[in-house]
C-alpha positions as CSV (number, residue, x, y, z in Angstrom):
1,M,0.0,0.0,0.0
2,K,1.4,3.4,-1.1
3,L,0.3,6.6,0.7
4,Y,1.4,10.1,-0.1
5,K,2.5,13.3,1.7
6,Y,2.1,16.7,0.1
7,M,4.5,19.4,1.1
8,S,6.2,22.6,0.0
9,Y,9.6,22.5,-1.6
10,G,11.2,24.0,1.5
11,N,9.8,21.2,3.7
12,F,11.0,18.7,1.1
13,E,14.5,19.9,1.5
14,K,14.2,19.4,5.2
15,F,12.8,15.9,4.6
16,I,15.9,15.1,2.5
17,D,18.2,16.3,5.3
18,S,16.3,14.4,8.1
19,G,14.5,11.6,6.3
20,C,11.6,12.2,8.7
21,V,7.9,12.7,8.4
22,V,6.2,15.0,10.9
23,F,3.5,13.9,13.4
24,S,1.5,16.7,15.0
25,N,-1.2,17.2,17.6
26,A,-4.7,17.5,16.3
27,Q,-5.0,20.9,18.0
28,K,-2.7,22.2,15.2
29,F,-4.9,21.0,12.4
30,N,-7.0,23.3,10.2
31,D,-10.4,21.6,10.9
32,V,-12.0,23.2,13.9
33,F,-14.1,20.1,14.5
34,E,-11.2,17.8,15.2
35,V,-11.9,15.3,18.0
36,S,-15.2,17.0,18.8
37,N,-17.1,13.9,17.5
38,Y,-16.0,12.0,20.5
39,F,-18.8,13.4,22.7
40,S,-22.5,13.0,22.7
41,E,-24.8,16.0,22.9
42,N,-26.6,14.2,25.8
43,L,-23.4,14.2,27.9
44,I,-24.0,16.3,31.0
45,I,-21.2,17.2,33.4
46,E,-22.0,18.8,36.7
47,N,-19.4,21.5,36.7
48,E,-16.5,22.8,34.6
49,S,-13.8,21.6,36.9
50,S,-15.1,18.0,37.0
51,F,-15.6,18.1,33.3
52,E,-11.9,19.0,32.7
53,K,-10.9,16.2,35.0
54,W,-13.2,13.8,33.3
55,L,-12.2,15.0,29.8
56,R,-8.4,14.8,30.1
57,P,-7.9,11.0,30.2
58,I,-10.6,10.2,27.7
59,T,-9.6,12.6,24.9
60,N,-5.9,12.1,25.6
61,I,-5.4,14.6,22.8
62,S,-2.2,15.9,24.2
63,N,-0.7,12.4,24.4
64,S,-1.3,11.4,20.8
65,V,0.2,12.7,17.5
66,I,-1.0,12.1,14.0
67,L,0.5,11.8,10.6
68,C,-1.9,12.7,7.8
69,L,-1.4,11.0,4.4
70,T,-3.5,10.6,1.3
71,R,-4.2,7.9,-1.3
72,N,-3.9,10.1,-4.4
73,P,-0.7,11.9,-5.5
74,L,-2.4,13.7,-8.4
75,N,-5.2,15.5,-6.6
76,T,-5.3,19.1,-8.0
77,L,-6.9,20.5,-4.9
78,M,-4.3,18.9,-2.6
79,W,-1.5,20.3,-4.8
80,A,-3.1,23.7,-4.5
81,H,-3.7,23.6,-0.7
82,Y,-0.8,21.6,0.7
83,A,2.0,21.8,-1.9
84,D,2.5,25.5,-2.4
85,S,0.1,25.9,-5.3
86,H,1.7,23.1,-7.4
87,K,5.2,24.4,-6.7
88,G,5.9,21.7,-4.1
89,V,6.5,18.0,-3.9
90,V,4.6,14.8,-3.0
91,I,6.4,11.9,-1.4
92,G,5.2,8.3,-2.1
93,I,5.6,6.0,0.9
94,D,5.3,2.2,0.8
95,I,3.6,1.8,4.2
96,Y,4.2,-1.9,4.4
97,K,7.9,-1.2,4.6
98,T,7.4,0.9,7.8
99,D,6.2,0.3,11.3
100,M,3.1,2.3,10.6
101,I,1.0,-0.9,10.0
102,L,2.1,-2.6,13.3
103,P,-0.7,-2.7,16.0
104,E,1.9,-2.7,18.8
105,E,3.6,0.4,17.5
106,N,0.5,2.6,16.8
107,I,-2.6,3.7,18.6
108,L,-4.2,3.6,15.1
109,P,-2.2,1.9,12.3
110,A,-2.5,3.0,8.7
111,Q,-4.7,0.1,7.5
112,F,-7.4,1.2,10.0
113,G,-6.9,4.9,9.5
114,N,-9.2,5.8,6.6
115,I,-11.1,8.9,7.3
116,I,-14.9,8.5,7.5
117,Y,-16.6,11.5,5.7
118,T,-20.2,12.2,6.6
119,H,-22.8,14.9,6.0
120,T,-24.2,14.5,9.5
121,R,-22.2,14.4,12.7
122,P,-22.5,11.2,14.8
123,S,-24.9,11.6,17.7
124,N,-25.1,8.3,19.4
125,D,-23.8,8.1,23.0
126,I,-20.4,6.4,22.6
127,L,-19.0,7.7,25.9
128,S,-20.1,7.3,29.5
129,K,-18.4,7.4,32.8
130,E,-18.4,3.6,32.7
131,N,-16.5,3.7,29.5
132,I,-13.9,6.0,31.1
133,A,-13.5,3.6,34.0
134,N,-12.9,0.8,31.6
135,G,-10.0,2.7,30.0
136,Y,-11.5,3.8,26.6
137,A,-8.8,5.4,24.4
138,Q,-6.2,5.5,27.0
139,K,-4.1,2.8,25.4
140,I,-0.8,3.5,23.7
141,E,-1.2,0.6,21.2
142,F,-4.0,-0.4,18.8
143,D,-6.9,-2.4,20.3
144,L,-9.5,-3.5,17.8
145,R,-12.1,-3.7,20.6
146,N,-11.9,0.1,20.9
147,M,-12.3,0.6,17.1
148,E,-15.6,2.6,17.3
149,A,-14.1,4.9,20.0
150,L,-11.0,5.4,17.9
151,Q,-13.0,6.2,14.8
152,R,-15.1,8.7,16.7
153,K,-12.0,10.3,18.1
154,Y,-9.7,10.5,15.1
155,L,-11.5,9.5,11.9
156,Y,-14.9,11.3,11.5
157,K,-14.8,14.4,9.4
158,S,-17.3,16.5,7.4
159,A,-18.0,15.4,3.8
160,E,-16.5,18.8,2.8
161,W,-13.1,17.3,3.4
162,A,-13.7,14.2,1.3
163,Y,-11.5,15.5,-1.6
164,E,-8.4,14.9,0.6
165,E,-8.9,11.1,0.6
166,E,-7.1,11.1,3.9
167,V,-5.5,8.2,5.8
168,R,-4.2,8.8,9.4
169,I,-1.6,7.1,11.5
170,V,-1.8,7.8,15.2
171,K,1.0,7.3,17.7
172,H,1.6,8.0,21.3
173,C,3.6,11.2,21.8
174,N,6.2,9.2,23.8
175,Y,6.9,6.8,21.0
176,S,10.5,5.6,21.4
177,K,11.5,6.3,17.8
178,F,10.5,9.9,17.6
179,K,13.2,12.5,17.1
180,K,13.5,16.1,17.8
181,S,14.6,18.7,15.2
182,E,15.4,22.4,15.2
183,Y,13.0,22.8,12.3
184,Y,10.0,21.3,14.1
185,Q,10.6,21.9,17.8
186,S,6.9,21.5,18.7
187,F,6.3,18.4,16.6
188,S,7.3,14.7,16.6
189,L,9.6,13.4,13.8
190,M,9.9,9.8,12.7
191,E,12.6,8.7,10.3
192,L,11.4,6.5,7.4
193,P,13.3,3.4,6.3
194,F,15.2,4.3,3.1
195,N,13.5,1.5,1.1
196,S,10.0,2.9,2.1
197,V,10.3,6.1,0.1
198,V,9.5,4.9,-3.5
199,E,8.2,7.9,-5.4
200,I,8.7,11.7,-5.7
201,Y,6.3,13.9,-7.6
202,F,7.2,17.4,-8.5
203,G,4.4,19.9,-9.0
204,I,3.5,21.3,-12.4
205,N,4.8,24.8,-11.3
206,F,8.0,23.4,-9.8
207,E,10.2,25.3,-12.3
208,K,9.8,28.4,-10.1
209,N,11.9,26.8,-7.4
210,K,15.6,26.0,-7.5
211,M,17.1,22.7,-6.6
212,K,20.7,22.6,-5.6
213,K,22.8,19.9,-7.3
214,D,24.0,18.4,-4.0
215,T,20.3,18.2,-2.9
216,Y,19.5,16.1,-5.9
217,V,22.6,13.9,-5.4
218,K,21.7,13.4,-1.7
219,L,18.1,12.5,-2.6
220,T,19.0,9.9,-5.2
221,S,21.9,8.5,-3.2
222,K,19.8,8.0,0.0
223,Y,16.8,6.5,-1.8
224,K,18.2,4.1,-4.4
225,N,15.1,2.8,-6.2
226,L,13.2,6.1,-6.3
227,A,10.8,6.9,-9.1
228,L,11.0,10.6,-10.0
229,K,7.9,12.1,-11.7
230,Q,6.6,15.5,-12.6
231,C,3.0,16.4,-13.0
232,S,1.7,17.7,-16.3
233,L,-1.7,18.9,-17.5
234,N,-4.0,16.5,-19.3
235,L,-5.2,18.6,-22.2
236,K,-8.2,16.3,-22.7
237,G,-9.5,16.4,-19.1
238,W,-9.3,18.2,-15.8
239,N,-6.8,15.8,-14.2
240,L,-3.0,15.7,-13.9
241,L,-0.7,13.2,-15.6
242,P,2.6,12.0,-14.2
243,I,5.7,12.1,-16.5
244,S,8.7,10.0,-15.5
245,L,12.0,11.7,-15.0
246,S,15.5,10.2,-15.4
247,E,18.9,11.4,-14.5
248,N,19.2,12.8,-18.1
249,D,16.4,15.2,-17.4
250,F,18.6,17.0,-14.9
251,I,21.3,19.2,-16.5
252,A,23.8,21.1,-14.4
253,N,23.7,24.9,-14.7
254,E,27.2,25.8,-16.0
255,E,27.1,29.3,-14.6
256,D,26.5,28.0,-11.1
257,D,27.1,24.3,-10.7
258,K,25.3,24.5,-7.3
259,E,21.9,25.0,-8.8
260,W,19.8,23.0,-11.1
261,V,16.6,24.6,-12.5
262,P,13.8,22.4,-13.9
263,I,11.6,23.7,-16.7
264,K,8.7,22.2,-18.6
265,V,8.5,22.2,-22.5
266,S,4.7,21.7,-22.6
267,S,4.3,21.3,-26.4
268,F,6.3,18.1,-26.3
269,D,5.3,17.0,-22.7
270,L,9.0,16.8,-22.0
271,I,10.6,17.7,-18.7
272,I,14.2,19.0,-18.9
273,M,16.7,20.8,-16.8
274,K,18.0,24.0,-18.2
275,S,21.1,26.3,-18.0
276,K,20.7,29.8,-19.2
277,E,23.5,29.5,-21.8
278,K,22.0,26.3,-23.4
279,L,18.3,27.4,-23.4
280,R,18.5,29.1,-26.8
281,G,20.1,26.0,-28.3
282,I,17.4,23.8,-26.9
283,I,14.7,26.0,-28.3
284,K,16.3,26.0,-31.7
285,F,16.6,22.2,-31.6
286,M,12.9,21.9,-30.8
287,Q,12.0,24.3,-33.6
288,R,14.0,22.4,-36.1
289,K,12.4,19.1,-35.0
290,T,8.9,20.7,-35.4
291,R,9.7,21.9,-38.9
292,R,11.0,18.4,-39.8
293,N,7.8,16.8,-38.5
294,C,5.6,19.3,-40.4
295,S,7.5,18.7,-43.7
296,G,7.3,14.9,-43.2
297,K,11.1,14.4,-43.2
């Protein structure tokens, strides 16, 4: 199973350096209804202080962190919202080569983390003081017996978000393999196995960013069997199409060997890397090829 993470190019450079994906607390998410589905409207608490005391262990929100992934690397809205308006990058992860499927390592493993999109909020009474006494949602590893409670806590979202096709992995904040980073001091970082990173998609507007040569070398050296692709427009529909890239599609800039700049020659659906001095020669070559094709030679 492959899942995907959208990000800006700046965060992609940090990913190359660290090899880590970022887990964050639900309180930092952009949906104001996160976790609110855990409670019934019939739930009555005598006073605010007792409510807070009752609430803390059952929500356990501060003790869990979440990684949000998606099933689709070619979602135009996701590129616009989460990958810097198509200037960013999508990372393809083979989940079965990570520990994100292991019940003993996750509160909610990836195979159980599909978001449930609904037009109506759940209203049944999932929680009671008896449920709390029995330890609902306080575990640090997955327990299938608590699946309904876990779904209500982490997986229900409004149908407005269905375009994201989201899959979540939930871990305890004290997970032993988490790392700290100067880039993400308030988040939890987990390093991915090298063989689990299998695809990289560059956005259709990626040419506006600059990739350093040593960044590209570091990327391809660390992840050996990596499939590099760039998105292109499907001129017969509203969807994006992936175009495979090879090492030959990256040409060093002779003016400054530290920067490689990708551009797209859309008339031929060809992705190349340019240097300023060679651009004119490339254009002339394309023009000659076009004339030959038109003349039938």
